[in-house]
Rosetta silent file (secondary structure, phi, psi, omega in degrees, C-alpha in Angstrom):
SEQUENCE: MSETILPSAEVTFRRISSLTVGDVCELSETLSEEQSNMVASNGDSIAEAHFSDRAWFRAIYADDTLVGFIMLHEGADWDDGIDCPGVFLWRFMIARPFQGKGFGKQAIALVVRDLKARGLHELYTSYGQGPGNPEGFYRGLGFERTGEHYDDELEAVLRF
SCORE:     score description
SCORE:     0.000 S_00000001
   1 L     0.000   22.008  177.882  131.798  139.223   61.705 S_00000001
   2 L   -97.769   20.691 -176.330  129.996  142.513   60.757 S_00000001
   3 L   -68.956  147.743  178.988  131.834  144.577   63.338 S_00000001
   4 L   -94.904  125.466  173.650  132.888  148.058   62.406 S_00000001
   5 L  -127.021  134.070 -179.979  136.643  148.597   63.128 S_00000001
   6 L   -70.473  143.433  171.616  138.386  151.805   62.500 S_00000001
   7 L   -55.600  -17.695  179.437  141.429  151.653   60.216 S_00000001
   8 L   -80.413   -7.103  179.601  143.271  153.242   63.152 S_00000001
   9 L   -52.959  143.393  178.344  142.848  150.070   65.185 S_00000001
  10 L   -74.743  126.504  176.992  146.074  148.570   66.603 S_00000001
  11 E   -91.493  125.339  177.518  147.124  145.372   64.777 S_00000001
  12 E  -134.075  169.781  171.441  148.681  142.706   67.022 S_00000001
  13 E  -113.813  142.056  176.689  149.419  138.986   66.908 S_00000001
  14 E  -130.681  142.311  173.479  148.111  136.612   69.391 S_00000001
  15 L   -58.382  148.795  177.703  148.672  132.975   70.148 S_00000001
  16 L   -93.553  126.583  175.650  145.875  130.693   69.055 S_00000001
  17 L  -118.625 -179.906 -175.679  144.431  128.646   71.856 S_00000001
  18 L   -62.126  -22.058  179.888  141.826  125.908   72.295 S_00000001
  19 L   -83.224  -22.606 -175.753  139.350  128.742   72.942 S_00000001
  20 L  -113.164   -9.503 -173.655  140.097  130.678   69.722 S_00000001
  21 H   -60.905  -31.860  179.048  141.140  127.956   67.175 S_00000001
  22 H   -69.202  -41.482  177.728  137.558  127.543   65.957 S_00000001
  23 H   -64.768  -42.021  176.051  137.093  131.183   65.315 S_00000001
  24 H   -60.879  -42.170  179.781  140.488  131.343   63.464 S_00000001
  25 H   -61.291  -40.619 -174.140  139.408  128.340   61.371 S_00000001
  26 H   -70.930  -21.060  177.432  136.106  129.942   60.494 S_00000001
  27 H   -57.041  -35.036 -178.741  137.817  133.047   59.081 S_00000001
  28 H   -57.450  -30.089 -175.852  138.722  130.924   55.952 S_00000001
  29 H   -71.526  -16.438 -177.274  134.981  130.648   55.160 S_00000001
  30 H   -80.995  -13.649 -178.206  134.757  134.413   54.647 S_00000001
  31 L   -72.389  151.987  173.706  137.043  134.430   51.604 S_00000001
  32 L   -67.534  160.410  176.884  135.653  134.546   48.059 S_00000001
  33 H   -50.796  -41.533 -179.424  135.861  131.361   46.083 S_00000001
  34 H   -64.148  -43.666  175.932  138.653  132.790   44.024 S_00000001
  35 H   -59.494  -48.333 -178.671  140.634  133.714   47.238 S_00000001
  36 H   -55.522  -30.712  177.898  139.956  130.327   48.700 S_00000001
  37 L   -75.795  -10.063 -179.135  141.573  128.728   45.796 S_00000001
  38 L  -100.651  -10.208 -175.400  144.717  130.695   46.446 S_00000001
  39 L  -144.017  140.614  177.108  145.318  129.923   50.121 S_00000001
  40 L   -66.284  152.998  171.421  145.095  126.846   52.270 S_00000001
  41 L   -57.685  152.645  171.239  142.433  126.898   55.052 S_00000001
  42 H   -58.509  -36.866  179.236  143.505  128.133   58.389 S_00000001
  43 H   -62.366  -48.800  173.513  142.623  124.782   59.846 S_00000001
  44 H   -54.211  -48.516 -178.561  144.954  123.013   57.384 S_00000001
  45 H   -64.307  -39.121  178.263  147.680  125.480   58.057 S_00000001
  46 H   -62.748  -43.072  178.871  147.436  125.157   61.830 S_00000001
  47 H   -59.514  -49.333  178.427  147.609  121.356   61.486 S_00000001
  48 H   -59.146  -41.087 -178.611  150.704  121.598   59.203 S_00000001
  49 H   -59.257  -39.298  178.761  152.397  123.984   61.594 S_00000001
  50 H   -60.519  -17.595  179.500  152.138  121.418   64.398 S_00000001
  51 L  -105.201   12.003 -179.852  154.278  119.013   62.293 S_00000001
  52 L  -124.510  132.105  176.063  156.998  121.553   61.487 S_00000001
  53 L   -76.803  -13.438 -176.602  159.825  122.556   63.781 S_00000001
  54 L  -106.074    7.003 -177.267  160.201  125.849   61.756 S_00000001
  55 E   -98.704  145.653  177.859  156.731  127.168   61.664 S_00000001
  56 E  -134.250  124.192 -173.447  155.419  130.064   63.679 S_00000001
  57 E  -135.179  152.968  176.783  151.679  131.053   63.515 S_00000001
  58 E  -156.745  158.667  166.410  149.334  133.588   65.148 S_00000001
  59 E   -85.236  144.405 -178.048  146.012  135.094   64.859 S_00000001
  60 E  -102.736  126.845  179.295  145.872  138.655   63.747 S_00000001
  61 E  -113.634  150.271  170.164  143.741  141.127   65.747 S_00000001
  62 E  -118.416  113.599 -166.438  142.778  144.741   65.035 S_00000001
  63 L    54.945 -116.085 -177.694  142.139  146.037   68.661 S_00000001
  64 L  -110.174   16.202 -175.659  140.149  143.098   70.083 S_00000001
  65 E  -104.588  124.914  174.063  138.613  141.885   66.845 S_00000001
  66 E   -68.747  123.881 -173.398  139.985  138.760   65.140 S_00000001
  67 E  -128.229  -13.257 -177.845  140.710  139.746   61.558 S_00000001
  68 E  -174.016 -169.369 -178.202  143.192  137.274   60.102 S_00000001
  69 E  -146.992  137.551  175.867  145.946  134.592   60.324 S_00000001
  70 E  -135.123  147.064  177.236  149.617  134.549   59.627 S_00000001
  71 E  -145.176  130.917  178.804  152.169  131.777   59.568 S_00000001
  72 E  -111.678  161.255  175.678  155.940  132.106   58.942 S_00000001
  73 E  -138.749  129.314 -174.603  158.529  129.443   58.216 S_00000001
  74 E  -112.385  125.287  176.277  162.221  130.005   58.939 S_00000001
  75 L    81.741  158.495  177.697  164.854  128.296   56.789 S_00000001
  76 L   -69.333  143.550  179.216  164.752  125.589   54.131 S_00000001
  77 E  -157.602  106.351 -178.207  163.035  122.416   55.000 S_00000001
  78 H   -63.381  -31.848  178.558  162.320  119.828   52.248 S_00000001
  79 H   -63.702  -29.568  177.765  159.792  118.046   54.510 S_00000001
  80 H   -93.027   -3.259  176.890  157.706  121.212   54.530 S_00000001
  81 L    76.997   19.183 -176.501  158.250  121.797   50.819 S_00000001
  82 E  -118.186  120.260  176.138  160.021  125.071   51.470 S_00000001
  83 L  -115.687   78.725 -175.006  163.408  125.794   49.912 S_00000001
  84 L  -132.059  138.823 -175.768  164.065  129.349   51.073 S_00000001
  85 L   -76.148   -5.903 -171.501  167.204  130.837   52.510 S_00000001
  86 L  -143.809 -139.631 -178.183  165.435  132.992   55.100 S_00000001
  87 E   -92.380  138.123 -172.039  162.100  133.695   56.587 S_00000001
  88 E  -126.664  121.782  176.333  159.105  132.708   54.437 S_00000001
  89 E   -76.728   90.293 -168.915  155.589  134.077   54.743 S_00000001
  90 E   -74.218  -46.070  177.194  153.970  130.617   54.398 S_00000001
  91 E  -138.893  138.409  179.542  150.366  131.554   55.025 S_00000001
  92 E  -157.787  127.579  179.215  148.659  134.878   55.352 S_00000001
  93 E  -148.818  144.563  173.020  145.041  135.860   55.139 S_00000001
  94 E  -118.330  135.785 -176.845  142.809  138.718   56.295 S_00000001
  95 L   -60.975  142.328 -174.943  139.051  137.845   56.548 S_00000001
  96 H   -49.392  -46.298 -174.185  137.004  139.330   53.653 S_00000001
  97 H   -62.066  -20.049 -171.951  134.957  141.783   55.785 S_00000001
  98 H  -106.668   -4.823 -179.771  138.318  143.378   56.985 S_00000001
  99 L   -66.484  151.118 -176.770  140.134  143.456   53.682 S_00000001
 100 L    76.385    7.165 -179.642  141.064  146.919   52.283 S_00000001
 101 L  -108.164    8.655  175.391  141.358  148.535   55.656 S_00000001
 102 L    95.471  -10.236 -171.231  145.036  148.455   56.037 S_00000001
 103 H   -70.902  -35.469  173.541  145.202  145.593   58.501 S_00000001
 104 H   -58.918  -46.676  176.480  147.129  143.277   56.159 S_00000001
 105 H   -58.044  -45.687 -179.360  149.752  146.019   55.533 S_00000001
 106 H   -66.571  -33.617  178.070  150.100  146.613   59.306 S_00000001
 107 H   -63.618  -45.578 -179.903  150.512  142.928   59.936 S_00000001
 108 H   -66.746  -32.756  169.441  153.283  142.705   57.416 S_00000001
 109 H   -59.837  -39.192  174.784  154.879  145.805   58.983 S_00000001
 110 H   -61.882  -45.276  173.552  154.918  144.063   62.295 S_00000001
 111 H   -59.363  -45.181  176.487  156.765  141.109   60.791 S_00000001
 112 H   -59.941  -45.494 -179.214  159.288  143.408   59.135 S_00000001
 113 H   -58.830  -47.186 -177.865  159.918  145.240   62.394 S_00000001
 114 H   -63.131  -44.819  177.430  160.555  141.991   64.261 S_00000001
 115 H   -62.258  -43.012  175.101  162.862  140.679   61.552 S_00000001
 116 H   -57.158  -40.067 -177.495  164.846  143.896   61.447 S_00000001
 117 H   -65.698  -27.092  178.596  165.254  143.670   65.267 S_00000001
 118 L   -89.918    2.685  178.030  166.781  140.134   64.688 S_00000001
 119 L    83.261   17.076 -177.368  169.146  141.558   62.096 S_00000001
 120 L   -98.504  151.485 -172.259  167.300  139.946   59.187 S_00000001
 121 L  -132.542    9.212 -177.832  166.668  141.944   55.927 S_00000001
 122 E  -141.806  146.996  169.478  164.414  139.788   53.702 S_00000001
 123 E  -133.318  118.913  179.125  160.920  138.210   53.808 S_00000001
 124 E   -92.990  155.936  171.149  159.968  135.676   51.137 S_00000001
 125 E  -152.741  178.291  168.521  156.546  134.575   50.035 S_00000001
 126 E  -148.715  157.647 -179.895  154.861  132.894   47.126 S_00000001
 127 E  -153.620  148.628  178.259  151.568  133.127   45.397 S_00000001
 128 L   -73.931  170.136  174.978  149.507  131.503   42.702 S_00000001
 129 L  -112.024  154.016 -177.712  148.460  133.211   39.509 S_00000001
 130 L   122.920  177.356  178.488  144.960  133.781   38.407 S_00000001
 131 L   -54.004  137.191  178.701  141.753  135.425   39.684 S_00000001
 132 L    84.521    5.903 -178.480  141.919  136.185   43.417 S_00000001
 133 L   -83.210  159.425 -171.775  145.650  136.140   43.706 S_00000001
 134 L   -98.823   21.935 -176.547  147.350  138.585   46.031 S_00000001
 135 H   -57.969  -38.554 -178.333  150.106  139.844   43.710 S_00000001
 136 H   -69.140  -31.998  173.989  148.871  143.381   43.750 S_00000001
 137 H   -63.163  -46.801  179.190  148.786  143.418   47.542 S_00000001
 138 H   -67.066  -42.418  176.915  152.343  142.128   47.708 S_00000001
 139 H   -64.144  -37.789  174.806  153.742  144.380   45.033 S_00000001
 140 H   -56.497  -26.892  179.828  152.108  147.353   46.812 S_00000001
 141 L   -89.692   -9.194 -178.996  154.211  146.473   49.923 S_00000001
 142 L   112.075   -6.223 -177.090  157.367  146.323   47.911 S_00000001
 143 L   -66.009  139.524  171.827  157.696  142.518   47.239 S_00000001
 144 E  -122.089  143.318  177.557  159.467  141.710   43.978 S_00000001
 145 E   -66.263  141.708 -175.845  159.420  138.520   42.047 S_00000001
 146 E   -95.692  -20.742 -175.096  162.587  136.498   42.364 S_00000001
 147 E    95.429   -4.473  175.538  162.084  134.330   39.238 S_00000001
 148 E   -90.944  160.366  178.271  161.850  131.166   41.363 S_00000001
 149 E  -126.571  152.355  166.337  158.798  128.939   41.727 S_00000001
 150 E  -115.773   93.582 -171.907  157.184  126.728   44.341 S_00000001
 151 L    59.369 -116.129 -177.998  155.244  124.312   42.098 S_00000001
 152 L   -99.054   10.684 -178.791  152.806  126.588   40.350 S_00000001
 153 E  -106.182  145.656 -178.500  153.382  129.573   42.634 S_00000001
 154 E   -87.296  139.403  177.347  155.727  132.572   41.972 S_00000001
 155 E   -89.802  140.075  176.701  158.345  133.396   44.648 S_00000001
 156 E  -136.355  155.009 -175.037  158.629  137.065   45.769 S_00000001
 157 E  -133.875  141.146  169.699  160.922  138.789   48.210 S_00000001
 158 E  -113.930  120.222 -174.693  160.630  141.964   50.247 S_00000001
 159 E  -106.957  139.366 -179.956  164.058  143.446   51.089 S_00000001
 160 L  -146.442    0.000    0.000  164.402  146.054   53.945 S_00000001
């Protein structure tokens, strides 16, 4: 995972297959301990997604290099623990070697583009507080706190 990727690399989403699931799961091991405390492992996320009718998940690539994982949830579903009126960014991570290169920002831009094409205008997420939290990243993209909580996590929304 020491590949050099230019920040100009094209970010895309790809389905996770039996051939790539191991690599996607291993991305979680690249996070710092603080970051790992803020996000579920990709393996746990993929397992949860298979038990939800409302989950959508993909691997994130920069050109042909696997750099992250994204999982969305659409609509409220008490069984999933999500009480959100729209699309919720349930899980999102960029592997540590690829952070700070703009790939996360590009991935969120792809989601926003797709949501706009569907006539939607909001993307929700939540995050924990403390060391390693992604609040600065989300605020930099325009997410604003809603004042709502998911257990110990703060809810935020991006309106577009």
